[in-house]
C-alpha positions as MATLAB code, in Angstrom:
seq = 'MEPISLRTPLALLLSSLGMIAALWWWLATPITLSRAPIDPTAKLQCVSYAPFRGAQTPLIPTTQILPEQIAEDLAQLAKITDCVRTYSIENGLDQVPALAAKVGLKVIQGIWLSSNRIKNLAQISVAIELTKEHPDTITALVVGNEVLLRGEMTTSDLAAHIRSVKSRVTVPVTYADVWEFWLRNREIYDAVDFVMIHILPYWEDMPVRAKHAAGHVDDIRKRMAVAFPAKEILIGETGWPSAGRMREGALPSRTNQARVVSEILDLAKREKFRVNLIEAYDQPWKRELEGTVGGYWGMINDAQRAVKYPPGEPISNYPFWKLQMGGGMALSAFVFLAGWLTLRRRPWKPRLASWVAVGTSATTAGMLLGVAADKMFYESYGAGGWLQWGALLAAAIASPMLCANAAMSGRSLPTFLELLGPREGRTKSVLSALLGLVLVVTTLIAAETALGFTFDPRYRDFPFASLTMAVVPFAALMLLNRPKGGVRPIAESAFAGLLVVAALFTAFNEGNQNWQSMWTCAIYLLLALTLWRARAVQIPK';
ca = [
      21.039  -17.843  -55.942;
      18.323  -20.482  -57.572;
      14.901  -19.779  -56.357;
      13.633  -21.991  -53.690;
      11.166  -24.216  -55.348;
       7.575  -24.810  -54.214;
       8.785  -28.016  -52.665;
      10.291  -26.335  -49.662;
       7.306  -24.312  -48.277;
       5.029  -27.328  -48.525;
       7.897  -29.689  -46.957;
       7.814  -26.842  -44.098;
       4.072  -26.502  -43.808;
       3.672  -30.499  -43.547;
       6.063  -30.567  -41.067;
       4.573  -27.590  -39.100;
       1.075  -29.273  -39.153;
       2.838  -32.637  -37.912;
       4.101  -31.006  -35.130;
       1.346  -29.020  -34.080;
      -0.744  -32.371  -33.962;
       1.814  -33.934  -32.071;
       1.889  -31.307  -29.464;
      -1.893  -31.031  -28.929;
      -2.145  -34.961  -28.956;
       0.594  -34.648  -26.035;
      -1.051  -32.016  -24.112;
      -4.653  -33.626  -24.332;
      -3.770  -36.910  -22.870;
      -6.223  -37.756  -20.395;
      -5.804  -38.932  -16.956;
      -7.751  -41.703  -15.234;
      -8.086  -41.693  -11.747;
      -9.127  -45.021   -9.241;
     -11.542  -42.669   -7.554;
     -13.632  -39.924   -9.416;
     -13.492  -36.449   -7.333;
     -17.531  -36.171   -7.423;
     -19.044  -39.509   -7.039;
     -22.764  -39.913   -6.687;
     -22.129  -43.287   -5.290;
     -19.897  -42.058   -2.679;
     -20.827  -38.764   -1.570;
     -18.259  -35.949   -0.464;
     -18.597  -35.324    3.442;
     -18.826  -31.673    3.208;
     -18.102  -28.738    0.558;
     -17.876  -24.980    1.133;
     -20.641  -23.363   -0.578;
     -21.425  -19.613   -1.654;
     -24.451  -18.993   -3.881;
     -22.871  -16.219   -6.301;
     -23.124  -16.458   -9.842;
     -21.737  -14.531  -12.940;
     -21.446  -11.084  -11.697;
     -23.010  -11.418   -8.289;
     -20.424  -10.663   -5.508;
     -20.356  -10.311   -2.050;
     -18.114   -7.302   -2.153;
     -21.513   -5.171   -3.032;
     -23.299   -5.075    0.506;
     -26.616   -4.752   -1.368;
     -26.435   -8.178   -3.312;
     -29.299  -10.155   -2.157;
     -29.537  -14.101   -3.674;
     -33.008  -15.123   -4.330;
     -34.103  -18.291   -2.427;
     -35.114  -19.981   -5.917;
     -31.173  -19.489   -6.475;
     -30.145  -21.143   -3.544;
     -32.796  -23.986   -4.122;
     -31.236  -24.535   -7.238;
     -27.871  -25.195   -5.979;
     -28.720  -27.154   -2.994;
     -31.021  -29.561   -4.805;
     -27.873  -29.834   -7.070;
     -25.135  -30.338   -4.263;
     -27.585  -32.956   -2.193;
     -26.898  -35.200   -4.881;
     -22.833  -35.433   -4.106;
     -22.751  -34.184   -0.934;
     -23.975  -34.736    2.375;
     -23.044  -31.407    4.108;
     -22.307  -27.968    3.052;
     -20.022  -25.683    4.893;
     -21.237  -21.523    4.907;
     -19.444  -18.610    5.948;
     -21.977  -15.865    6.363;
     -25.765  -15.359    6.798;
     -25.431  -11.857    4.853;
     -26.470  -11.678    1.314;
     -29.172  -14.141    1.642;
     -27.046  -16.941    3.326;
     -29.422  -17.038    6.108;
     -31.757  -18.635    3.852;
     -29.361  -21.614    3.242;
     -30.535  -23.904    6.680;
     -34.129  -24.017    5.858;
     -33.558  -24.713    1.925;
     -31.051  -27.250    2.966;
     -33.221  -28.982    5.481;
     -36.236  -29.853    2.286;
     -33.146  -31.472    0.591;
     -31.591  -33.468    3.200;
     -28.314  -31.375    3.474;
     -26.617  -30.796    7.171;
     -24.992  -27.417    7.385;
     -21.789  -26.138    9.035;
     -22.919  -22.406    9.690;
     -20.599  -19.939    9.654;
     -20.520  -16.698   11.476;
     -18.258  -14.018    9.407;
     -16.195  -11.936   11.994;
     -14.205   -8.708   10.902;
     -13.196   -5.718   12.719;
     -16.531   -4.091   12.457;
     -17.833   -4.864   16.334;
     -21.565   -3.852   15.585;
     -21.814   -6.257   12.464;
     -19.817   -8.927   14.469;
     -22.764   -8.791   17.052;
     -25.776   -8.889   14.613;
     -24.007  -11.977   12.714;
     -23.607  -13.910   16.120;
     -27.259  -13.217   16.833;
     -28.722  -14.158   13.397;
     -26.469  -17.337   13.660;
     -27.778  -18.391   17.057;
     -31.213  -18.119   15.963;
     -30.904  -19.810   13.149;
     -29.060  -23.090   15.035;
     -32.287  -22.719   17.365;
     -34.639  -23.015   14.300;
     -32.886  -25.738   12.831;
     -31.304  -27.943   15.195;
     -31.609  -31.036   12.897;
     -29.731  -29.238   10.231;
     -27.106  -27.082   11.819;
     -24.355  -29.412   12.861;
     -21.953  -26.886   14.143;
     -20.944  -23.162   14.184;
     -17.781  -21.744   13.071;
     -17.415  -18.403   14.942;
     -14.969  -16.584   12.442;
     -12.846  -17.549    9.441;
      -9.256  -16.695    9.234;
     -10.142  -13.564   11.033;
      -6.523  -13.735   12.857;
      -4.885  -14.434    9.414;
      -6.357  -11.133    8.186;
      -5.263   -9.323   11.324;
      -8.874   -7.719   12.441;
      -9.133   -9.209   15.836;
      -7.281  -10.283   18.754;
      -7.063  -13.670   20.297;
      -8.604  -12.618   23.367;
     -11.433  -11.108   21.519;
     -12.035  -13.955   19.494;
     -11.849  -16.507   22.303;
     -14.473  -14.146   24.031;
     -16.955  -14.675   21.093;
     -16.384  -18.258   21.056;
     -17.155  -18.628   24.387;
     -20.141  -16.308   24.167;
     -21.827  -18.268   21.303;
     -20.830  -22.013   23.291;
     -22.990  -20.770   26.268;
     -25.872  -19.773   24.219;
     -26.044  -22.865   21.849;
     -26.135  -26.759   22.035;
     -24.095  -27.539   18.630;
     -20.183  -27.691   18.912;
     -18.615  -24.176   18.214;
     -15.125  -23.868   16.752;
     -13.104  -21.322   14.526;
     -11.559  -22.034   11.424;
      -7.964  -20.865   10.319;
      -4.783  -21.956    8.254;
      -2.927  -24.299   10.353;
      -0.308  -22.080   11.664;
      -2.244  -19.653   13.425;
      -3.952  -22.491   15.227;
      -0.183  -23.164   16.496;
       0.288  -19.547   17.201;
      -2.885  -19.106   19.156;
      -3.479  -22.171   21.778;
      -5.950  -19.845   23.740;
      -8.595  -20.463   20.741;
      -7.809  -24.465   20.973;
      -8.958  -24.279   24.631;
     -12.135  -22.335   23.599;
     -13.713  -24.793   20.746;
     -15.364  -27.999   20.893;
     -12.921  -29.204   17.994;
     -10.402  -27.563   15.936;
     -11.069  -26.739   12.093;
      -7.859  -26.209    9.883;
      -7.356  -25.302    6.499;
      -4.485  -26.790    4.727;
      -4.207  -25.377    0.895;
      -1.288  -26.618   -0.413;
      -1.116  -24.343   -3.527;
      -1.240  -21.267   -1.086;
       1.505  -22.426    1.546;
       4.527  -19.860    1.886;
       6.401  -22.549    0.204;
       3.930  -24.084   -2.331;
       3.547  -27.617   -2.780;
       3.133  -29.377   -6.144;
       0.106  -31.240   -7.014;
       1.907  -34.829   -6.608;
       2.811  -34.151   -3.284;
      -0.402  -32.183   -1.930;
      -2.468  -35.117   -0.420;
       0.841  -36.149    1.329;
       1.426  -32.653    2.662;
      -2.268  -32.493    3.891;
      -1.867  -35.782    5.697;
       1.635  -34.540    6.937;
       0.089  -31.452    8.462;
      -3.139  -33.110   10.036;
      -0.981  -35.632   11.907;
       0.985  -33.023   13.082;
      -1.989  -31.032   14.421;
      -3.186  -33.993   16.300;
       0.053  -33.970   17.999;
      -0.300  -30.607   19.006;
      -3.681  -30.910   20.084;
      -4.341  -34.596   21.177;
      -7.492  -34.103   22.933;
     -10.018  -32.712   20.179;
     -11.034  -33.785   16.851;
      -9.257  -32.107   14.027;
     -11.629  -31.530   11.148;
     -10.214  -30.107    7.686;
     -12.201  -27.054    7.005;
     -10.868  -26.227    3.729;
      -8.582  -27.924    1.288;
      -8.502  -28.753   -2.368;
      -6.868  -27.402   -5.576;
      -7.584  -24.649   -8.307;
      -8.037  -25.586  -11.897;
      -7.000  -22.727  -13.491;
      -4.367  -19.623  -12.759;
      -0.634  -18.779  -12.360;
       1.791  -21.142  -11.071;
       3.400  -20.656   -7.811;
       6.621  -21.988   -8.061;
       6.110  -25.578   -8.609;
       2.495  -25.542   -8.050;
       0.271  -25.665  -11.301;
      -3.443  -24.996  -11.087;
      -4.796  -27.331  -13.887;
      -8.194  -29.404  -14.405;
      -5.868  -32.771  -14.429;
      -4.235  -31.591  -11.077;
      -7.222  -30.377   -9.168;
      -9.043  -33.962  -10.061;
      -6.019  -35.601   -8.873;
      -5.423  -33.921   -5.710;
      -9.107  -33.945   -4.644;
      -9.262  -37.535   -5.287;
      -6.135  -38.478   -3.635;
      -7.285  -36.457   -0.464;
     -10.866  -37.765   -0.480;
      -9.015  -41.493   -0.878;
      -6.851  -40.605    1.819;
      -9.606  -39.319    3.957;
     -11.408  -42.514    3.602;
      -8.279  -44.710    4.764;
      -7.598  -42.539    7.734;
     -11.142  -41.773    8.686;
     -10.697  -38.096    9.211;
     -13.329  -35.437    8.271;
     -12.677  -33.246    5.258;
     -14.628  -30.307    3.811;
     -13.561  -29.314    0.347;
     -13.347  -26.102   -1.387;
     -15.720  -25.396   -2.792;
     -18.567  -26.646   -4.650;
     -18.879  -24.176   -7.255;
     -16.261  -21.461   -9.024;
     -16.870  -18.360   -7.644;
     -15.840  -15.519  -10.219;
     -16.161  -12.316   -7.823;
     -12.848  -14.028   -6.035;
     -10.766  -13.079   -8.735;
     -11.145   -9.323   -7.764;
      -9.405  -10.207   -4.966;
      -7.032  -13.098   -5.633;
      -6.731  -12.818   -9.352;
      -7.615  -15.796  -11.916;
      -6.699  -18.789   -9.504;
      -9.314  -17.140   -6.982;
     -12.203  -18.097   -9.252;
     -11.512  -21.625   -9.929;
     -11.259  -23.719   -6.776;
     -15.188  -25.106   -7.279;
     -16.041  -28.609   -8.318;
     -18.674  -27.224  -10.195;
     -18.205  -24.567  -13.163;
     -19.822  -21.201  -12.574;
     -21.787  -20.552  -15.990;
     -23.315  -24.059  -16.896;
     -23.549  -25.466  -12.868;
     -22.008  -28.472  -14.486;
     -19.658  -30.950  -12.642;
     -16.108  -30.517  -14.188;
     -15.213  -34.240  -13.525;
     -18.006  -36.663  -14.388;
     -17.687  -40.182  -13.174;
     -16.292  -42.397  -15.899;
     -15.126  -39.727  -18.298;
     -11.574  -39.228  -18.815;
      -9.965  -36.091  -17.460;
      -7.892  -33.874  -19.886;
      -6.466  -29.997  -19.496;
      -7.862  -29.391  -22.923;
     -11.470  -30.778  -23.470;
     -11.704  -29.246  -26.529;
      -8.432  -29.791  -28.034;
      -9.533  -31.204  -31.565;
     -10.914  -27.438  -31.977;
      -7.603  -25.964  -30.550;
      -5.562  -28.107  -32.726;
      -7.676  -27.351  -35.902;
      -7.332  -23.331  -35.144;
      -3.694  -23.888  -34.997;
      -3.293  -25.539  -38.342;
      -5.438  -23.259  -39.960;
      -3.369  -20.457  -38.546;
      -0.155  -22.385  -39.477;
      -1.345  -22.550  -43.072;
      -2.467  -18.819  -43.136;
       1.033  -17.902  -42.104;
       2.443  -19.550  -45.210;
       0.100  -18.672  -47.488;
       0.662  -14.998  -46.699;
       4.550  -15.683  -47.474;
       3.474  -17.335  -50.390;
       1.081  -14.638  -51.907;
       3.733  -12.091  -51.360;
       5.971  -13.700  -53.188;
       3.235  -14.199  -56.028;
       2.778  -10.289  -56.095;
       6.252   -9.439  -55.993;
       8.484  -12.252  -57.336;
      12.225  -12.592  -56.290;
      14.733  -15.050  -54.842;
      13.789  -15.881  -51.541;
      16.502  -17.376  -49.452;
      16.095  -20.406  -47.327;
      16.134  -18.654  -44.266;
      13.398  -16.867  -45.225;
      11.137  -19.892  -45.425;
      12.702  -20.974  -42.265;
      11.561  -17.830  -40.376;
       8.079  -18.291  -41.789;
       8.041  -21.854  -40.958;
       9.078  -21.272  -37.556;
       6.594  -18.279  -36.811;
       3.869  -20.652  -38.123;
       4.954  -23.625  -36.019;
       4.815  -21.358  -33.027;
       1.676  -19.778  -33.522;
       0.069  -22.748  -34.453;
       1.099  -24.595  -31.748;
       0.303  -22.023  -29.085;
      -2.874  -20.414  -30.520;
      -5.178  -22.689  -28.408;
      -3.325  -22.503  -25.446;
      -3.390  -18.480  -25.773;
      -7.224  -18.577  -26.301;
      -7.950  -21.075  -23.462;
      -5.851  -18.856  -21.072;
      -7.627  -15.407  -22.450;
     -10.807  -17.300  -21.704;
      -9.956  -17.980  -18.217;
      -8.001  -15.402  -17.200;
     -10.067  -12.387  -18.581;
     -11.777  -10.698  -16.054;
     -13.762   -7.179  -16.514;
     -13.536   -5.019  -19.256;
     -10.181   -4.179  -18.994;
      -8.773   -7.459  -18.550;
     -10.530   -8.643  -21.767;
      -9.455   -5.683  -23.760;
      -5.711   -6.420  -22.515;
      -5.849  -10.122  -23.164;
      -7.798   -9.724  -26.344;
      -5.472   -7.232  -27.556;
      -2.622   -9.383  -26.988;
      -4.124  -12.268  -28.547;
      -5.023  -10.040  -31.781;
      -1.552   -9.245  -31.807;
      -0.269  -12.661  -31.566;
      -2.347  -13.671  -34.413;
      -1.544  -10.912  -36.544;
       2.310  -10.989  -35.694;
       3.246  -14.250  -37.820;
       1.186  -13.159  -40.880;
       2.541   -9.706  -41.242;
       6.136  -10.667  -40.565;
       6.132  -13.357  -43.141;
       4.862  -10.986  -45.522;
       7.676   -8.758  -44.527;
      10.222  -11.479  -44.333;
       9.261  -12.420  -47.809;
       9.435   -8.660  -49.201;
      12.587   -7.989  -47.777;
      11.294   -5.467  -45.469;
      12.625   -5.059  -41.756;
      10.854   -4.574  -38.463;
       9.678   -1.078  -38.318;
      10.625    0.946  -35.646;
       7.821    3.161  -33.350;
       9.304    6.115  -34.904;
       8.083    5.032  -38.154;
       4.670    4.798  -37.133;
       4.523    7.705  -34.327;
       7.026    9.816  -35.027;
       7.480   13.000  -37.459;
       5.143   13.071  -40.428;
       8.168   13.078  -43.084;
       9.905    9.778  -41.516;
       6.448    7.764  -41.351;
       6.122    4.814  -43.284;
       3.762    4.943  -46.131;
       3.257    1.268  -46.518;
      -0.151    0.106  -44.910;
       1.230   -3.323  -43.991;
       4.465   -1.815  -42.590;
       2.154    0.542  -40.485;
       0.016   -2.677  -39.402;
       3.324   -4.627  -38.286;
       4.359   -1.429  -36.104;
       1.127   -1.269  -34.649;
       1.255   -4.848  -33.617;
       4.695   -4.349  -32.493;
       3.714   -1.462  -30.191;
       0.852   -2.867  -28.834;
       2.755   -6.397  -27.847;
       5.380   -3.809  -26.438;
       3.244   -2.086  -24.344;
       1.479   -5.193  -22.709;
       4.567   -7.069  -22.025;
       6.397   -4.014  -20.410;
       2.750   -3.597  -18.355;
       2.887   -7.213  -17.363;
       6.631   -7.242  -16.527;
       6.227   -4.183  -14.214;
       3.307   -5.852  -12.476;
       5.686   -9.062  -11.981;
       8.341   -6.731  -10.391;
       6.086   -4.970   -7.779;
       2.845   -6.724   -7.534;
       3.161  -10.244   -8.560;
       1.338  -12.379   -6.402;
      -1.812  -12.714   -8.389;
      -0.839  -12.120  -11.720;
      -1.173  -14.628  -14.573;
       1.872  -15.482  -16.977;
       1.031  -14.441  -20.811;
       3.747  -16.785  -22.346;
       1.558  -18.224  -25.147;
       0.143  -15.135  -26.854;
       3.590  -13.210  -26.077;
       5.520  -15.932  -27.640;
       3.173  -16.096  -30.699;
       3.825  -12.613  -31.030;
       7.792  -12.360  -30.230;
       8.886  -15.004  -32.076;
       7.994  -13.583  -35.664;
       9.386  -10.312  -34.449;
      12.787  -11.709  -33.495;
      12.944  -14.101  -36.817;
      12.229  -10.914  -38.962;
      15.034   -8.637  -37.116;
      17.462  -11.441  -37.343;
      16.717  -11.936  -41.247;
      16.029   -8.578  -42.520;
      18.094   -5.998  -39.985;
      18.826   -2.829  -41.174;
      22.497   -2.363  -41.821;
      22.627    1.317  -40.768;
      21.067    3.534  -38.816;
      20.864    4.918  -35.066;
      19.544    2.611  -32.197;
      16.034    4.592  -31.477;
      15.725    5.710  -27.767;
      12.200    4.403  -27.415;
      12.770    0.775  -28.109;
      16.177    0.979  -25.778;
      14.320    2.257  -22.882;
      11.587   -0.708  -23.411;
      14.696   -3.382  -23.728;
      16.040   -2.039  -20.799;
      13.003   -2.219  -18.532;
      12.292   -5.822  -19.840;
      15.745   -7.180  -19.058;
      15.682   -5.648  -15.582;
      12.185   -6.996  -15.099;
      12.799  -10.131  -16.593;
      16.060  -10.953  -14.456;
      14.085  -10.018  -11.098;
      11.032  -12.064  -11.623;
      13.115  -14.959  -12.703;
      14.632  -14.651   -9.430;
      11.608  -13.819   -7.420;
       9.654  -16.658   -8.840;
      12.068  -19.325   -8.955;
      13.533  -22.000  -11.187;
      10.493  -24.219  -10.531;
       8.016  -21.864  -12.132;
       8.183  -23.150  -15.869;
       5.391  -20.339  -16.746;
       7.519  -17.637  -14.869;
      10.867  -18.819  -16.594;
       9.142  -18.955  -20.012;
       7.593  -15.670  -19.729;
      10.826  -13.912  -18.763;
      12.614  -15.849  -21.352;
      10.464  -14.123  -23.940;
      10.748  -10.642  -22.186;
      14.462  -11.076  -23.034;
      13.935  -12.142  -26.558;
      11.798   -9.025  -27.174;
      14.655   -6.942  -25.366;
      16.948   -8.192  -27.651;
      14.616   -7.431  -30.638;
      13.949   -3.898  -29.576;
      17.678   -3.587  -29.108;
      18.937   -4.412  -32.213;
      16.254   -2.058  -34.044;
      17.822    0.736  -36.108;
      16.264    3.820  -37.547;
      17.331    5.684  -40.494;
      18.229    9.132  -39.742;
      15.818   11.812  -41.596;
      17.894   14.689  -43.114;
      16.850   18.100  -41.725;
];
């Protein structure tokens, strides 16, 4: 066979770079909205406010937010909204009414109710006093937030609390919950002055796509108006997350968040109903309870306290796409370089299929590097999260380069036994050992996430980008340089079986509208096939 000329890898490299550029040009295409989600010339009616930043969390009872921090937030919010809604008087939130008054903000004051009766009475007492101290600032009291949804209080007890508070204040009093629970508990409607409903299309039992979210909100509002005709219906929570996992066809993203919020606000203006957005600032602490998606409902990001969608600026899901595209191109070039340097050190006659395998791995990795890095940044929470997703991304970067070296060397994908088995059977090659380590890391993380989607899927993120970057080179190498003999290793077979079962269950459970799930399951199956085809050389006894 004649050796492949240098033109072949160069042509493949140029093709790879072109596809990477085309993909990022498409991914980064911005959208332009007729109404900016945040526009100082058309202030928001109201927005949910929690002051927690960074590692601050109300889940630690001793957390106390300083008044200076709250004042800084409220001064910023006064430029974009007329009102803030709070949920509690704990952790320093009792300072909000006084500080809001200084910057001209109104407050819908929340009273957090739970199964703790003593704590409930303390919350109610403080909130009533705040209402009397700030009659021109607090415009309404919300007695309880989704306490019926959480099952922490009976309907009759809640109604009694509402009536008790009403008898002691002059401002309107209500309760807030998802819209279905209002329909199930009409006794609460009789006790309140107006109805505050939560409509979150993303979290519906049947998730609603972003393009239908505003219409869904309007449909539910009208349905509630028919069910409760004598009182105002105020939408107490609505919005869309900017990051996190898909739920069926509901995709969190920057452009979807901006579009949904913009359309809901435009609808509220046309239909003349009141709406409170959730929420002012991203809240990282919510990720502990709700996964990645819980931390990214804000109109303002947590770290820089910067508005996500400044008026007049195009909105893209990847505002740093040029850097991400450049990184992907560089990785693709390094993969080709790894293959070429291998030939320089060990000249032989590679098949065209070898360069095609290298090109496929390089292009896949280059296309997805920016997406994988973006997902790692948003989805890593706590030391464990950063370790897991950082290790997977590192494996995803190393895999195509190590597989390019192996493909051009004529080596096969190492088995687990060659890395972890008896000493006499372990590989002596450093590069083979590194490739085996990358395979082990990828397989372990794939198995852990697959089990998670099987037994506890609701808040888990789909690792489709990094996993694809790592697995495609493994599969190409197994197809190209598979050992002709040997026995099927038990460990690889066990992992392959686990991944197949988990992938089939997850695909069924998540539904075919969830492309993140379907993509991830396809890669689980590709990894399972790769592991199943592994062969180990038996060591003579």
